[in-house]
C-alpha positions as CSV (number, residue, x, y, z in Angstrom):
1,M,127.2,148.6,104.6
2,S,127.3,146.8,101.2
3,L,130.4,145.1,100.2
4,R,131.6,145.8,96.7
5,L,132.9,143.0,94.8
6,E,135.6,143.1,92.3
7,P,135.2,141.3,89.0
8,L,138.1,139.0,87.9
9,H,138.4,138.0,84.2
10,P,140.7,134.9,83.6
11,N,143.1,136.9,81.6
12,N,143.1,140.3,83.2
13,G,146.1,139.4,85.8
14,D,144.6,141.4,88.4
15,A,144.4,138.9,91.3
16,P,146.6,139.7,94.1
17,D,149.9,137.8,94.5
18,N,152.1,140.0,96.8
19,D,153.5,140.0,100.4
20,A,151.2,142.2,101.7
21,A,148.1,140.0,100.8
22,N,149.8,136.9,101.9
23,Q,150.6,138.5,105.4
24,K,146.8,139.6,105.5
25,L,145.7,136.2,104.7
26,K,147.8,134.7,107.6
27,M,146.4,137.1,110.0
28,L,142.7,136.0,108.9
29,A,143.5,132.6,109.0
30,A,144.9,132.8,112.7
31,S,142.1,135.0,113.7
32,N,139.6,132.1,113.7
33,R,141.7,129.2,114.7
34,C,141.2,126.9,117.6
35,C,144.4,125.7,119.5
36,K,142.7,122.5,120.8
37,C,144.8,122.9,123.9
38,C,142.0,121.3,126.2
39,G,141.3,118.4,123.7
40,L,137.5,118.7,124.3
41,T,136.6,119.5,120.8
42,A,138.3,116.2,119.8
43,K,136.2,114.2,122.1
44,L,133.1,115.9,120.9
45,G,133.9,115.0,117.1
46,V,135.0,118.5,116.1
47,Q,137.6,118.2,113.4
48,D,137.8,121.8,112.4
49,E,140.4,124.2,113.9
50,W,137.7,126.9,114.2
51,F,137.0,129.5,116.8
52,V,135.9,133.0,116.4
53,R,137.6,135.0,118.8
54,D,134.9,137.6,119.2
55,P,134.7,139.1,122.8
56,C,130.8,139.6,122.8
57,G,130.3,136.0,121.2
58,I,132.6,134.5,123.8
59,V,130.7,136.3,126.6
60,C,127.2,135.1,125.1
61,A,128.6,131.6,124.8
62,V,129.6,131.5,128.4
63,F,126.5,133.0,129.6
64,T,124.4,130.3,127.7
65,Y,126.3,127.7,129.4
66,L,125.7,129.3,132.9
67,L,122.0,129.6,131.8
68,I,121.9,125.8,131.0
69,A,123.8,125.0,134.4
70,Y,121.5,127.3,136.4
71,G,118.6,125.6,134.7
72,T,119.8,121.9,135.6
73,F,120.7,123.1,139.2
74,A,117.2,124.5,139.8
75,V,115.4,121.7,138.3
76,M,117.2,119.1,140.3
77,T,117.3,120.7,143.7
78,C,114.0,122.5,143.6
79,L,111.6,120.3,141.7
80,L,113.0,116.7,141.9
81,L,115.3,115.9,145.0
82,P,112.5,117.1,147.3
83,R,110.4,114.3,146.2
84,G,113.0,111.5,147.1
85,L,114.5,109.0,144.8
86,D,111.3,107.7,143.3
87,L,110.5,106.6,139.7
88,Y,109.1,110.1,139.0
89,T,112.4,111.6,140.0
90,I,114.9,109.4,138.4
91,F,112.8,109.4,135.0
92,H,112.7,113.1,134.7
93,G,116.2,113.8,136.1
94,I,117.5,111.6,133.4
95,L,115.4,113.0,130.7
96,F,116.3,116.6,131.9
97,C,120.1,115.7,132.0
98,I,120.0,114.2,128.4
99,L,118.3,117.2,126.8
100,S,120.9,119.5,128.7
101,G,123.9,117.5,127.7
102,N,122.7,117.2,124.1
103,S,121.9,121.3,124.1
104,V,125.5,121.6,125.4
105,V,127.3,119.4,122.7
106,S,125.0,120.9,120.1
107,H,126.2,124.6,121.2
108,V,129.9,123.3,121.1
109,R,129.7,121.7,117.8
110,A,127.8,124.7,116.2
111,M,130.4,127.1,117.9
112,M,133.6,125.0,117.0
113,T,132.6,123.7,113.5
114,D,133.6,125.7,110.2
115,P,130.4,127.1,108.9
116,G,131.4,126.7,105.4
117,A,134.3,129.4,105.1
118,I,135.4,129.9,101.5
119,P,139.3,129.3,101.4
120,L,141.4,132.4,101.8
121,G,143.3,133.8,98.9
122,N,142.0,131.7,96.4
123,A,141.5,134.5,94.0
124,T,145.2,133.9,92.5
125,R,146.2,134.0,88.7
126,E,146.8,130.3,88.9
127,H,143.5,129.4,90.5
128,I,141.5,131.4,88.0
129,N,143.2,130.2,85.1
130,N,142.8,126.4,86.2
131,M,139.0,127.1,86.4
132,G,138.7,126.9,82.7
133,L,136.5,130.1,82.5
134,S,135.1,130.6,79.1
135,V,134.5,133.9,77.2
136,G,131.8,136.0,78.9
137,Q,132.2,134.1,82.5
138,V,133.5,136.1,85.4
139,V,134.4,135.4,89.1
140,Y,133.9,137.9,91.8
141,R,136.7,138.4,94.6
142,C,135.9,139.4,98.1
143,P,138.3,142.3,98.7
144,K,138.2,141.6,102.5
145,C,139.4,137.9,102.4
146,I,140.9,137.9,98.9
147,S,138.5,134.8,97.9
148,I,136.6,133.9,94.7
149,K,132.9,134.4,96.2
150,P,130.6,131.9,95.1
151,E,127.0,132.4,94.4
152,R,124.9,132.4,97.9
153,A,128.2,133.3,99.8
154,H,128.2,136.3,102.0
155,H,130.9,138.1,103.9
156,C,130.6,138.2,107.7
157,S,132.3,141.2,109.1
158,I,132.7,139.2,112.5
159,C,134.1,136.1,111.3
160,R,136.0,138.1,108.6
161,R,135.4,135.3,106.0
162,C,132.9,134.7,103.3
163,I,130.5,132.0,104.5
164,K,128.7,129.4,102.0
165,K,125.0,129.7,102.5
166,M,125.4,132.0,105.4
167,D,122.2,132.3,107.3
168,H,123.2,134.7,110.0
169,H,125.9,135.2,112.4
170,C,124.6,134.1,116.0
171,P,126.3,135.9,119.0
172,W,124.8,132.9,121.2
173,V,126.9,130.5,119.4
174,N,129.9,132.9,118.6
175,N,129.6,131.8,115.0
176,C,127.9,132.2,111.8
177,V,125.2,129.6,111.1
178,G,126.2,128.5,107.6
179,E,126.0,125.4,105.2
180,S,128.4,123.0,107.3
181,N,127.1,123.8,110.9
182,Q,123.4,124.4,110.3
183,K,122.5,121.1,111.8
184,F,124.2,121.9,115.1
185,F,122.3,125.1,115.5
186,V,119.1,123.6,114.7
187,L,119.6,121.0,117.3
188,F,120.9,123.5,119.9
189,T,117.6,125.5,119.4
190,M,115.5,122.3,119.4
191,Y,117.0,120.9,122.6
192,I,117.0,124.3,124.5
193,M,113.2,124.4,123.7
194,L,112.6,121.0,124.9
195,M,114.4,121.6,127.9
196,S,112.4,124.9,128.7
197,L,109.0,123.2,128.0
198,H,110.1,120.0,130.3
199,A,111.0,122.6,133.0
200,I,107.9,124.5,132.8
201,M,105.8,121.1,132.9
202,L,107.9,120.1,135.9
203,I,107.2,123.7,137.7
204,L,103.5,123.0,137.0
205,F,103.3,119.5,138.6
206,H,105.5,120.8,141.6
207,C,103.1,123.6,142.3
208,L,100.2,121.4,142.1
209,L,102.0,118.7,144.4
210,C,102.8,121.6,146.9
211,V,99.3,123.2,147.0
212,R,97.8,119.6,147.8
213,S,100.2,119.0,150.4
214,Q,100.1,122.7,151.9
215,W,103.8,123.2,151.3
216,G,105.1,120.3,153.2
217,P,108.8,118.8,153.4
218,E,108.5,117.2,150.0
219,C,108.2,120.6,148.4
220,L,111.3,122.2,150.0
221,Y,115.2,121.4,149.4
222,F,116.1,124.9,150.5
223,S,114.5,127.4,152.9
224,S,110.9,128.4,151.8
225,P,112.0,131.9,150.2
226,A,115.2,130.6,148.8
227,T,113.1,127.9,147.0
228,I,110.3,130.3,145.8
229,I,113.3,132.8,144.4
230,L,114.9,129.9,142.6
231,I,111.6,128.7,141.0
232,M,110.7,132.2,139.9
233,I,114.0,132.8,138.3
234,L,113.6,129.2,136.5
235,T,110.1,130.0,135.4
236,F,111.1,133.3,133.8
237,E,114.1,131.6,132.1
238,A,112.0,128.7,130.7
239,L,109.0,130.9,129.5
240,L,111.5,133.3,127.7
241,F,113.9,130.8,126.1
242,S,111.0,128.4,125.1
243,L,109.6,131.2,123.1
244,F,112.9,132.4,121.8
245,T,114.3,129.2,120.8
246,A,110.7,128.0,119.3
247,I,110.8,131.0,117.0
248,M,114.4,130.3,116.1
249,F,113.7,126.4,115.6
250,G,110.8,127.2,113.3
251,T,112.5,129.9,111.4
252,Q,115.4,127.4,110.7
253,V,113.4,124.6,109.6
254,Y,111.3,126.8,107.3
255,S,114.5,128.4,105.8
256,I,115.7,124.7,105.1
257,C,112.5,123.6,103.5
258,T,112.3,126.5,101.3
259,D,115.9,126.3,100.3
260,E,116.4,129.9,101.3
261,T,118.8,131.5,104.0
262,G,117.6,134.1,106.2
263,I,119.8,136.8,104.4
264,E,118.3,135.7,101.2
265,Q,114.7,135.9,102.6
266,L,115.6,139.6,103.8
267,K,116.8,140.7,100.5
268,Q,113.7,139.2,98.9
269,E,115.7,138.7,95.7
270,K,114.4,136.4,92.8
271,P,116.5,133.0,93.1
272,T,119.1,132.5,90.6
273,W,119.8,128.9,91.8
274,V,117.6,125.8,91.2
275,K,116.0,125.2,94.5
276,K,115.8,121.6,96.0
277,T,113.0,119.8,97.3
278,R,112.1,119.7,100.9
279,C,113.4,116.3,101.6
280,M,116.6,116.9,99.5
281,S,117.3,120.0,101.6
282,M,116.6,118.5,104.9
283,K,119.1,115.7,103.9
284,S,121.8,118.1,102.7
285,V,121.6,119.6,106.3
286,F,121.2,116.8,108.4
287,G,122.4,113.7,106.6
288,Q,121.7,111.5,103.4
289,K,119.7,109.1,105.1
290,M,116.9,109.7,107.5
291,S,117.5,108.3,110.9
292,L,118.0,109.0,114.5
293,A,121.3,110.6,113.6
294,W,119.6,113.5,112.4
295,L,119.0,114.1,116.4
296,N,122.4,113.3,117.3
297,P,124.8,116.3,117.9
298,F,127.9,113.6,117.9
299,V,127.3,112.7,114.4
300,S,128.2,115.0,111.6
301,P,126.3,115.2,108.4
302,D,128.3,114.4,105.0
303,T,130.1,117.6,104.2
304,K,129.7,117.0,100.6
305,W,126.4,115.3,99.6
306,G,123.7,117.8,98.5
307,K,126.3,120.6,98.8
308,E,126.9,123.2,95.9
309,E,130.2,123.4,94.6
310,V,129.6,126.5,92.3
311,Y,132.5,129.0,92.6
312,M,131.5,130.9,89.7
313,Y,128.8,132.6,87.7
314,S,127.8,134.2,84.4
315,V,127.4,138.0,83.9
C-alpha cells in the first residue's frame, strides 16, 4: 500500500501543533525505545536507545541466537573435541568462536542501532520557517510519523518511522537496514556466511577422518546415532545459511557500490540524487578510512561523514 505524502509550504500554516499529535509522537517514540536495563548494549558500544518491539522480529532474533549456539555446540562436541586438544582442534576452535562471537555482536548492533530514523514531529511551523525555503520549494510530511520526509527516505510500517536510505526491514535482525546500521548488517551476513563455510569444511574433514579410521573413538563424542543426527542437522543448517547469507551479503555490497538501496532497485526509478563513487559509498557505510575497523563490529562508523543532510527538494 502506497503512503500519501502531504506537501507543506512555508507559509500555509498547516503543520500540526496540537495535543493529539504530541501524544501520538510520544507513543511512537516509546514503541522503539530500549530500556537498557541489562547493560549489555553499552558494553557492546551501542549508544542508541533503539529496540523495535515487534513480536515476530523478537522471535526471529532469538531463533538466530539459538542457531548460532547450536552450530557452535555441534562443531565443538562433534567435530573438534573427539580429536583431543591438538593444534588442529585449538586453531579451528578459536577461529570458529571468533566468527560466532563477531556474528552475535554484529547482530546485536544491527538490531539495537537506530537505522537512521527521521526525528519525530519535526514538521512544525517553526521548523519549516527556519529552513528558509524559497518560492517553489516544498517539503513533504509523512502523515504517519509527522516528520519532514527527505529524499531517499521511506516509511517502515513495522518500525513506524521514516528511515533514511532504508534498504529493507529484516525480521532476522528485528530492525530496518538503513543508513546508520548497514555496516553491522553486512558484517552479520558475512560472519554467518564464514561460520557456515567453516563448518562445512570441518564436516568434510571429519568425515574423511572417520572413514579412514573406520569410525574409531576419535570420531565420536556422543553415541554413534546421536553424533550422526547432530552432524546431519549441522550440515543442513550450514548449507542453508551459507547460501542465504552469501546472497544477502552480495546483494548488500552491490547496493552499496551502486549507491542504490534495495527499495530503489525494486522501484526502478531514475535516480534524482548524485551517486557516489564505489569508494565513497563504501567509506560512507564502513568508515572514512579503509582499515581493519571495517571488519570490527565493535567500531561504529562516522555517523556524519559521507551522509546526506538533504531534508527538502524542489518540485
